[in-house]
C-alpha positions, 0 to 999 in steps of 0.5 A: 170373974174378978171385979176391979174397982176403977176408983183410981181412974179407969185410964190409970188401971184398966189399960195397963191391966188389960195389956198385961192380961193379953200379954200373959194369955199370949205367952201361955195359950200360944206357947207350944209347951203349955199343958192346957192348950188342948183344952183352950184351943176351942175357945180361940175363935172367940178370943181372937175374933170377939175380944182381940180383934175389937181391941185392935180396931180404930176407936173413938179415942183414936178418932178424937186424936186424929181429928185434933192432932194427926201428927201426934196420932202418927207419932204414937204409932211409933212410940216404944213407950206407948206400946208398953201400955197399948192394948192394941199393940198387945193384941197385935202381938198376940195375933203375930205369935198365934200365927207364928206358933200355931199358924196351921189352923189359925193363920188361914182363918185369920187371913180369910177374916181380913180378906172378908173385911177388904171385900165388904169394904170394897162392895159398900157404898161410900157413905156405908164403908166400914172405915174402922174395920178397914183400918185394922185390916190394913194393920193386920196385913202390914204386921203379918207381912213376914208370914205372908211373904213366906207362905203360899198361896198368900205370897203369890197374891201380895201384889194383887192385895196391895193393888186392890186393897191398899193403894186405893186408900191413898186417896181415901176421904178418911185421913187415918186410912191414908196414913195406915195404907202408906204404912202398910205399903211400906211393909212390902216395899221390897217385894218384886212387882210383876207389873210395874204399872202397879206403882202408878197410884 
């Protein structure tokens, strides 16, 4: 393992380097043409759930920025330049490419993982709710909207998912969850609801 000095400043080196590593892994491991993929595939669960997923989570820096300047927090989420240096964006891009190119085994597994977070959040008492994990679950749910809208059985369950797990966060005590829920709902704005009362939120 290569050890990298942080003498020039962790923020100057670590985040861009981490983003580059994730992007390279994305383009190599996820590619259908890569020769080593059969050997790397058994490690995908570790890579996805123990490395990539934590990088996508709402973290301490996010919390500080939200508390100090929520407008800036939201702005950064739509800043193309920020995305170039964001390990969170690189991680979500990895997941998107993984489910697009190697979705047969990985997509159901990842969605089951996200639904598990939704369910644990719903069952937890208010003071013990995993707000940060719910935030990243909403991020994943919104980012994978195209795949979810095209794939059964998820396509048929989108309305229930929105009603049960997204709309309730419009009144969340955690402001960043309200913002993320509004964003996630917007990704599904053009789906046809079978029950129009679903809009009564």
